[in-house]
C-alpha positions in Angstrom: 0.0 0.0 0.0 2.8 2.4 0.9 4.5 1.7 -2.5 1.2 2.4 -4.3 0.8 5.7 -2.6 4.4 6.7 -3.3 4.0 5.6 -6.9 0.8 7.7 -7.4 2.4 10.7 -5.7 5.6 10.5 -7.9 3.4 10.0 -11.0 1.3 13.1 -10.2 4.3 15.1 -9.5 6.0 14.2 -12.8 2.8 14.8 -14.7 2.6 18.3 -13.2 6.2 19.0 -14.1 5.7 17.8 -17.6 2.7 20.0 -18.3 3.1 22.8 -20.9 4.4 25.9 -19.4 2.8 29.3 -19.6 4.4 31.5 -22.3 6.4 34.3 -21.0 6.6 37.4 -23.1 10.1 38.5 -24.1 11.7 35.7 -22.1 14.1 34.9 -24.8 15.4 37.2 -27.6 14.2 36.3 -31.1 16.5 33.8 -32.8 16.3 35.6 -36.1 14.9 38.8 -37.6 11.5 38.5 -39.1 11.8 37.8 -42.8 15.5 36.7 -42.4 16.5 33.8 -44.6 17.8 30.6 -42.9 21.6 30.1 -42.7 22.7 27.4 -45.2 24.8 24.5 -44.2 27.8 24.6 -46.6 29.5 21.4 -45.5 28.6 18.6 -43.1 30.2 15.3 -42.3 29.9 12.7 -39.5 31.0 9.2 -38.9 31.1 6.8 -36.0 32.6 3.3 -35.9 31.6 0.3 -33.9 34.3 0.9 -31.3 32.8 4.2 -30.3 35.3 6.5 -32.1 33.6 9.3 -33.9 34.2 12.6 -35.8 32.0 15.3 -37.2 32.3 18.7 -38.7 30.1 21.3 -40.3 30.4 24.8 -41.8 27.5 27.3 -42.1 27.0 30.1 -44.5 27.5 32.7 -41.8 31.1 31.5 -41.1 30.6 29.1 -38.2 33.0 26.1 -38.4 32.9 23.2 -36.0 35.1 20.0 -35.9 35.2 17.3 -33.2 36.7 13.8 -32.9 36.5 11.3 -30.1 38.4 8.1 -29.5 38.1 5.6 -26.7 41.4 5.4 -24.7 42.3 2.8 -22.1 43.9 4.5 -19.1 45.4 3.2 -15.9 46.3 4.8 -12.6 43.0 6.7 -12.2 43.2 6.5 -8.4 46.7 7.9 -8.3 45.6 10.9 -10.4 42.9 11.6 -7.8 40.1 11.4 -10.4 38.1 9.0 -8.1 37.8 8.3 -4.4 40.4 5.7 -3.5 38.2 3.0 -2.1 38.2 -0.7 -2.8 35.3 -0.4 -5.4 37.0 2.1 -7.6 38.7 0.6 -10.7 42.2 1.7 -11.2 41.8 1.5 -15.0 39.0 2.3 -17.4 38.1 3.3 -20.9 37.6 7.0 -21.3 36.4 9.1 -24.3 39.1 11.6 -25.4 37.6 14.4 -27.4 39.5 17.0 -29.5 37.9 19.7 -31.5 37.7 23.3 -32.6 35.1 25.9 -33.5 35.2 29.4 -34.9 32.8 32.1 -35.6 32.7 35.9 -36.1 31.7 38.0 -33.1 29.3 40.9 -33.6 32.3 43.3 -33.5 33.8 41.5 -36.5 36.5 39.6 -34.5 37.0 36.0 -35.5 36.8 33.8 -32.3 38.6 30.5 -32.6 38.9 27.8 -29.9 40.7 24.5 -29.9 40.2 22.0 -27.1 41.0 18.6 -25.7 38.9 16.8 -23.1 40.6 13.7 -21.6 41.6 12.2 -18.3 43.2 15.6 -17.5 40.0 17.6 -17.9 38.9 20.2 -20.4 41.8 22.2 -21.9 40.7 25.1 -24.1 43.2 27.1 -26.2 42.2 30.4 -27.8 43.6 33.9 -28.3 40.4 35.4 -26.8 40.7 33.5 -23.5 42.0 35.4 -20.5 45.5 34.6 -19.3 47.2 35.1 -16.0 49.8 37.8 -15.7 53.4 36.6 -15.7 55.0 35.7 -12.4 57.3 38.4 -11.2 61.1 37.6 -11.4 61.5 38.1 -7.6 58.9 35.4 -7.0 60.5 33.1 -9.5 63.8 33.5 -7.7 62.3 32.6 -4.3 60.5 29.6 -5.7 63.6 28.3 -7.4 65.4 28.4 -4.0 62.6 26.5 -2.3 63.4 22.9 -1.6 59.9 21.7 -2.4 60.1 23.2 -5.9 63.5 21.7 -6.6 62.6 18.3 -5.2 59.5 18.0 -7.3 61.1 19.6 -10.4 58.5 22.4 -10.6 60.9 24.9 -12.0 60.0 23.8 -15.5 56.3 24.5 -14.7 57.2 28.1 -13.7 59.3 28.8 -16.8 56.4 28.1 -19.2 
């Protein structure tokens, strides 16, 4: 009986959540100007193989270009990297999806925005001229860090010189 009541309650809740929402005036900006023609797709390609590897790309008439590829990669040492909690149930190796790609478009001010990226066991790593970068480390701080035993012991000097 308790399960039946819980099931009915959950079902009614989900039905209420799935009902059509009331339209909100001006909630979203219009996607295109009235009378504007659709943007053509100039080039489009996609493929996926049975092992899970894939790639796709497309280019639109307004200058948007997108490319992405993904491959399955077997990695070990996941616990040592700290990607998972180190308990007995956590596998130390697994297959992950490594994705690389890029996209570019023209900003409203006419600037071409380009971004390349990799997403793998080390996280998402974007590269683009428009991304903010930290200021350089002052020379005095670099000198102090180079004298620090911890930095010498763990060979972190090369990280600082990048």
